[in-house]
C-alpha positions, -999 to +999 in steps of 0.1 A: -813+272-204-790+261-177-774+226-180-794+204-157-763+191-140-752+227-131-786+236-118-789+205-097-754+211-082-762+247-075-795+238-058-777+212-037-749+236-027-775+263-018-796+238+002-766+231+025-765+268+036-785+282+063-807+311+057-842+325+053-844+321+015-854+293-008-839+287-043-871+300-059-870+332-038-834+341-047-829+372-069-815+364-103-780+378-093-776+355-064-789+325-083-764+332-110-736+333-084-746+298-072-748+286-108-713+299-115-699+282-084-715+249-094-702+252-130-667+256-117-670+227-093-684+204-120-657+214-144-630+206-118-647+172-111-650+164-148-613+172-153-603+148-125-624+121-141-609+128-175-574+127-160-567+163-168-544+183-146-562+209-125-537+235-138-552+232-173-588+239-164-602+271-179-637+285-174-641+313-199-676+322-186-662+333-152-647+368-153-615+374-134-607+409-146-624+427-117-605+440-087-613+424-054-620+452-029-604+451+005-615+466+037-628+502+034-632+498-004-595+499-010-581+473-034-558+450-016 
């Protein structure tokens, strides 16, 4: 089960976007993207409240080992 704070933040972030979809109509993949963004945002906000330097924030659940494709599918 998702932390209620993370789901509430994800729903609020999603609600500010324009589009034809609702939260309940989102495919699992896209819902998970919003949940990950909300998780990162809340971790950063919690770190500020705790007085932790932003440089020390780590989110192990977010993968960063995938290349980011550039235009034409070529990695930049």
